[in-house]
C-alpha atoms as one frame of an Amber mdcrd trajectory, in Angstrom:
protein
  25.777 -18.982 -24.224  23.603 -17.934 -26.901  19.713 -19.195 -26.207  20.358
 -19.583 -22.874  18.044 -17.189 -20.353  20.311 -14.774 -17.969  19.124 -14.055
 -15.211  20.374 -10.435 -14.580  21.149  -9.335 -10.761  21.546  -6.055 -10.028
  23.521  -5.244  -6.394  24.371  -2.070  -4.275  22.634   0.654  -5.743  20.797
   1.299  -2.824  22.245   3.832  -0.268  25.250   2.465   1.805  24.173   3.120
   4.680  20.086   2.254   4.362  21.605  -1.652   2.153  23.653  -2.213   5.911
  20.490  -1.372   7.849  18.264  -3.912   5.729  21.321  -6.191   5.455  21.696
  -5.988   9.486  18.174  -6.329  10.377  18.017  -9.242   8.015  20.640 -10.895
   9.265  19.257 -10.508  13.386  16.358 -11.856  12.331  14.830 -15.164  13.184
  12.324 -15.842  10.556  11.337 -19.138  12.304   9.048 -21.347  13.468   6.051
 -20.053  15.662   4.878 -22.656  18.243   1.509 -21.073  18.466   0.595 -21.816
  14.373   1.402 -25.228  14.935  -1.358 -27.357  13.579  -0.510 -29.256  16.988
  -0.929 -26.435  19.266  -4.703 -25.873  20.858  -6.518 -23.612  18.838  -9.845
 -22.237  20.253 -13.217 -19.991  19.565 -12.068 -16.190  19.883 -13.366 -13.153
  20.799 -13.816  -9.980  19.612 -15.438  -6.799  21.049 -16.551  -9.540  23.679
 -18.553 -11.155  20.883 -17.859 -14.985  19.960 -16.405 -16.090  16.854 -16.035
 -20.253  16.669 -13.661 -21.551  14.565 -14.720 -22.442  11.129 -17.076 -19.513
  11.066 -17.170 -15.900   9.069 -19.036 -13.474  10.921 -19.350  -9.462  10.920
 -19.460  -7.304  14.489 -20.015  -3.420  14.174 -17.538  -1.643  16.009 -17.801
   1.387  17.283 -15.042   3.983  16.822 -16.354   6.852  19.572 -17.109   5.091
  22.657 -20.799   7.976  23.586 -24.153   7.558  24.845 -24.950  10.272  22.829
 -24.108  11.121  19.341 -22.918   8.763  16.635 -20.604   6.679  17.000 -19.782
   5.676  14.276 -19.912   1.805  14.083 -18.135  -0.228  11.236 -18.495  -3.752
   9.997 -14.820  -5.640  10.680 -15.817  -9.133   8.917 -13.492 -12.046  10.840
 -12.518 -15.316   9.503 -11.289 -17.924  11.623 -10.230 -20.849  10.723 -10.053
 -24.243  11.517  -5.954 -23.874  12.312  -3.797 -22.736  13.896  -2.676 -19.001
  12.224  -1.820 -15.580  12.470  -3.651 -12.971  11.964  -3.826 -10.914   8.893
  -5.905  -7.784   9.454  -6.495  -5.986   6.127  -8.250  -2.124   5.935  -8.969
   0.447   3.609 -10.473   4.281   3.896  -8.345   5.119   6.532  -8.973   8.477
   4.823 -12.367   8.712   3.677 -11.819   9.305   0.177  -9.756   6.525  -1.321
 -12.192   4.209  -2.640  -9.640   1.514  -3.725  -9.346  -0.063  -0.462 -13.358
  -0.017   0.456 -13.480  -2.167  -3.124 -10.885  -4.438  -2.375 -11.966  -5.032
   0.995 -16.046  -5.692  -0.774 -14.566  -8.198  -3.283 -12.901 -10.214  -0.979
 -16.042 -10.407   1.241 -17.834 -11.242  -2.114 -19.456 -14.732  -2.095 -16.983
 -15.589  -5.359 -14.564 -15.648  -2.587 -16.902 -16.705   0.972 -18.846 -19.144
  -0.456 -18.091 -23.039   1.171 -14.846 -24.029  -1.448 -14.057 -20.686  -2.093
 -10.645 -19.485  -1.681 -11.343 -17.372   1.721 -13.727 -20.735   2.863 -13.028
 -20.592   7.015 -13.156 -23.970   6.943 -10.161 -24.760   4.867  -7.783 -21.722
   6.411  -5.756 -21.797   8.671  -5.275 -19.003  11.091  -7.862 -15.418  11.429
  -8.536 -12.990   9.174  -9.649  -9.479   9.608 -11.441  -7.161   6.720 -12.158
  -4.102   7.173 -13.702  -2.235   4.214 -14.102   1.197   5.536 -12.150   2.927
   8.550 -13.027   6.513   8.055 -16.592   6.386   8.286 -17.349   9.644   8.193
 -15.019  10.542   5.636 -16.388   8.485   3.415 -19.823  10.172   3.737 -18.782
  13.132   3.152 -16.397  11.974   0.370 -13.254  13.694   2.845 -10.049  11.911
   3.181 -10.545  13.505   6.972 -11.956  13.519  10.123 -15.060  15.872  10.544
 -12.333  17.280  13.466 -10.005  18.363  10.353  -7.118  15.666  10.999  -5.679
  13.268   8.607  -6.279   9.875  10.756  -3.229   8.255   9.784  -1.179  10.470
  11.379  -2.946  10.506  14.432  -2.077   7.457  15.804  -1.285   5.848  18.376
  -3.659   8.321  20.132  -5.057   8.876  22.991  -8.387   8.130  24.691  -9.008
  11.715  25.892  -7.633  13.238  23.131  -8.952  15.105  19.778 -11.832  13.128
  17.710  -9.289  12.009  15.127  -6.890  10.524  18.377  -9.516   9.022  19.642
 -10.088   6.794  17.095  -6.766   6.004  16.784  -6.034   4.811  19.897 -10.113
   2.328  19.282  -8.143   1.173  16.302  -5.092   0.628  17.698  -6.527  -0.893
  20.415  -8.997  -3.743  18.502  -7.237  -4.212  15.355  -3.468  -3.246  14.974
  -2.136  -4.715  19.021  -3.556  -8.341  18.225  -2.650  -8.815  14.621   0.698
 -10.622  12.994   0.553  -8.671   9.532  -1.589  -5.246   8.795  -2.560  -4.710
   4.401  -3.096  -1.158   4.486  -4.766  -0.120   1.070  -4.893   2.910  -0.523
  -4.979   5.632  -2.870  -3.236   8.778  -4.077  -4.124  11.943  -2.848  -6.823
  14.886  -4.771  -4.204  15.841  -7.207  -2.581  13.514  -8.585  -2.664   8.971
  -9.295  -0.756   6.193  -8.470  -0.197   2.858 -10.257  -0.001   0.351  -7.684
   2.992  -0.302  -5.363   3.760  -1.143  -1.798   5.208   0.403   0.769   7.480
  -0.757   3.725  10.155   0.065   5.955  12.475  -2.374   4.609  14.905  -2.559
   7.258  11.950  -4.199   9.312  12.634  -7.559   8.839   8.398  -8.897   8.796
   7.583  -5.960   6.592   9.818  -6.611   4.094   8.834 -10.706   3.514   5.275
  -8.971   3.367   6.441  -6.386   1.294   7.973  -9.783  -1.231   5.282 -11.368
  -0.586   2.696  -9.083  -2.019   3.462 -10.048  -5.120   3.972  -6.911  -7.658
   6.747  -4.825  -9.068   7.032  -1.919  -7.820   8.072  -2.156  -4.101   9.352
   1.209  -2.472  11.681   1.304   1.118   9.755   4.135   3.208   9.587   4.907
   6.219   6.389   5.162   8.093   5.599   9.151   8.130   5.623   9.983  12.169
   2.054   9.078  13.522   0.906   6.533  11.027  -0.499   3.113  11.237   2.439
   1.318  10.112   4.573   3.404  12.209   3.427   2.037  15.227   2.858  -1.596
  14.003   6.308  -0.637  13.229   7.525  -0.310  16.374   5.121  -2.950  17.786
   6.939  -5.413  15.834   4.320  -5.958  13.576   4.806  -6.284  10.435   2.516
  -3.367   8.069   2.855  -2.388   4.152   0.683   0.535   2.752  -0.546  -0.404
  -0.589  -0.887   2.480  -2.876  -3.001   2.583  -6.382  -5.438   5.058  -8.142
  -6.851   8.273  -7.138  -9.186   9.592  -4.637 -12.917   9.653  -4.858 -11.963
   7.679  -8.062 -11.684   4.081  -8.768  -9.609   2.775 -10.886 -10.174  -0.858
 -11.818  -6.706  -2.405 -12.125  -5.978  -0.731  -9.061  -8.525  -2.821  -7.250
  -7.749  -5.550  -9.099  -3.701  -5.825  -8.139  -4.448  -5.153  -4.725  -7.207
  -8.255  -4.369  -4.670 -10.767  -6.135  -2.208  -9.425  -3.458  -3.794  -9.572
  -0.205  -4.461 -12.764  -1.831  -0.972 -13.749  -2.251  -0.053 -12.588   1.206
  -2.223 -15.154   2.845  -1.178 -18.100   0.316   2.609 -17.312   1.697   2.011
 -16.809   4.983   0.046 -20.598   4.632  -3.478 -19.386   5.531  -5.223 -19.949
   2.761  -4.173 -23.216   0.058  -1.977 -22.467  -2.955   0.845 -20.960  -3.723
   0.957 -17.165  -4.178   2.002 -15.472  -7.806   5.428 -14.164  -7.910   6.127
 -10.727 -10.834   9.115 -11.378 -13.471  10.923  -8.628 -11.947  11.164  -6.418
  -8.672  11.741  -2.794  -8.210  13.388  -2.103  -4.728  14.037   1.525  -4.530
  14.636   3.954  -2.399  14.705   6.977  -3.807  13.254   9.003  -6.673  13.515
  11.956  -9.200  10.466  14.543  -9.514   9.748  16.542 -12.640   8.380  19.873
 -12.489   6.456  22.722 -14.235   9.207  25.288 -15.064   6.248  27.853 -15.908
   3.066  28.316 -14.183  -0.771  27.538 -16.691  -1.902  24.414 -17.064  -0.872
  21.302 -17.715  -1.627  19.022 -20.381   0.041  15.620 -19.347   0.508  12.813
 -21.800   1.517   9.772 -19.906  -0.279   8.007 -16.825   1.007   6.217 -13.524
   3.076   3.164 -14.349   4.166   4.271 -17.636   7.678   3.460 -19.423   9.330
   6.538 -21.073  12.598   6.430 -22.621  14.628  10.218 -22.066  13.814  13.045
 -24.306   9.845  11.472 -24.048   7.969  14.496 -24.031   6.299  13.772 -20.381
   3.382  16.858 -20.777   3.200  20.529 -21.942   2.417  23.477 -20.228   0.273
  26.460 -21.520  -0.939  29.374 -20.444  -4.371  31.003 -22.587  -3.179  34.448
 -20.854   0.096  33.721 -23.647  -1.404  32.562 -26.663   1.272  30.288 -29.010
   3.876  29.902 -25.909   4.266  26.271 -24.072   6.777  24.160 -22.468   7.959
  20.948 -22.709   8.671  18.645 -19.797  11.471  15.793 -21.048  11.845  12.882
 -19.556  15.314  12.868 -18.284  16.570   9.936 -18.587  14.796   6.314 -19.089
  12.269   5.086 -16.167   9.062   4.759 -14.634   6.553   6.626 -13.198   5.342
   5.315 -10.392   2.905   8.791 -10.523   1.353  11.256 -12.462  -0.175  14.794
 -11.007  -3.912  15.108 -12.487  -4.854  18.598 -11.300  -4.328  21.031 -14.498
  -3.385  24.197 -12.839   0.546  24.560 -12.276   2.916  26.667 -11.031   6.323
  27.314 -11.344   8.605  24.114  -9.370   5.013  22.181  -8.786   5.498  18.480
  -8.769   4.082  17.415 -11.813   5.000  13.269 -12.242   7.070  10.677  -9.218
  10.081   9.337 -11.622  11.839   6.177 -10.923  15.133   5.896 -12.929  15.236
   2.633 -14.555  17.724   3.327 -17.349  19.685  -0.076 -16.919  16.923  -2.045
 -17.367  14.782  -0.161 -19.010  14.486  -2.832 -22.108  12.939  -5.446 -19.708
  10.382  -2.952 -18.832   9.136  -2.621 -21.943   9.009  -6.358 -22.199   5.824
  -5.591 -20.249   3.859  -3.373 -21.562   0.624  -2.477 -22.673   0.121  -1.134
 -26.323  -0.035   2.661 -23.900   3.283   2.280 -22.750   1.515   1.462 -18.753
   3.633  -1.278 -17.323   1.450  -4.265 -16.800   1.147  -5.009 -13.413   0.863
  -8.424 -11.772  -2.384  -9.820 -11.192  -4.320  -7.441 -12.928  -4.525  -9.169
 -16.082  -6.041 -12.881 -15.333  -4.523 -15.557 -13.504  -0.852 -14.601 -11.940
   2.281 -16.763 -13.132   4.008 -19.103 -10.121   7.364 -18.765  -9.825  10.354
 -19.024  -7.985  11.542 -16.482  -5.456  15.894 -16.974  -7.732  13.119 -16.778
 -11.053  13.168 -13.141 -10.364  15.170 -10.154 -11.404  15.963  -8.110  -8.825
  16.159  -4.033  -9.838  17.986  -1.707  -7.193  16.722   2.353  -7.444  19.504
   4.035  -6.107  18.557   7.251  -4.475  16.515   9.405  -1.996  13.386  10.188
  -0.603  12.875  14.292  -1.242  11.823  15.829   1.626  12.167  12.406   3.670
   9.242  10.706   2.732   7.538   9.324  -0.582   4.938  12.146  -0.776   7.038
  14.858   0.522   6.878  16.465  -2.647   3.410  16.628  -3.616   1.872  18.788
  -0.328   3.738  20.121   2.743   2.149  18.600   5.704   0.172  20.667   8.639
   2.426  20.382  11.280  -0.396  20.942  13.364  -2.008  18.224  12.591   0.227
  15.935  12.566   1.362  16.449  16.288   0.548  13.924  17.780  -1.525  15.729
  21.331   0.371  15.867  24.716  -1.460  14.062  27.528  -3.101  16.849  29.321
């Protein structure tokens, strides 16, 4: 009917096996009431590392990453908001990788007086449940501007860890024991690794029902159906049936203020969705549920000149980048968009060889015009929560867009960098 707004619904475009797995998990899931969260249930003071946190109190407690008598134990601040009513335990973590600054900045914003002062959104006197905010987990990596711990290992490939294992494995064991095991919900805040930049996105295993609901609650447009990598925080959490998602936004060793703002708003959305803090959460106009992607690769080697950035909406045939070689003056090669879609990640390293990925691309051919209604003057998608007050919408007012395919190499980031198996395998007990 002319003039009547038509809501588009798209389904059945994820790979069939994956679609069925998600449906089965959701059908079997009983998202029901938690008696221990009922307002009439007992609710008392809690202890963290033997230190008391009273109801209605905000307290910062230092947690050592290593149990040592000599040397640096790397104590990190854990700020706890213990509400006045029963509710879930929400853990928000930044800088699992030390050079990723989106998490530390977002957590620091959440801990500012704007949110924590009396009457603020994170005032524990008006809060249900418990919130724990850890701006920096990988303290030595953060200090040295490194992704890794001093032993050269990746903390997010070391879980569940071993108390008598390598340095990184010991830290993973400590984090699991003190921050993961008693959580109901975990939000792990990340940025892209060196050499690339991510648009704001959520990654979660959509076949894990509570993580699926958590991913939706974050309230942004791009949700990647991603099985957690071996040794990751998200994998060990899901294995204990704890809801966990990874937020990605920005790049290493840089502060992307848009990515930070979206992270802050997304965390608040989760807290509102779970009724931990008052007010309704914001929801985007549409949500892209992606089960796969397309890789744009360099066909030649040389210097890469990117014309688009993360979050760019492109049309089939658009020139994405140009490769030239100072040793071959006058010669250049264009990289073009194979179809309409969205750049969820782009390379920042200008040096490429033939076969290097230069862009991570979600094909969105059927709904490209919908995306274009929400882009800025640079052709970049305006992510929910990045500008002003986000909008409340009912769930059925949203457009769901399913992006079919599979992740090359088995994971979202597999094509960017081949992970060293020696660094990722769990140590065997001696």
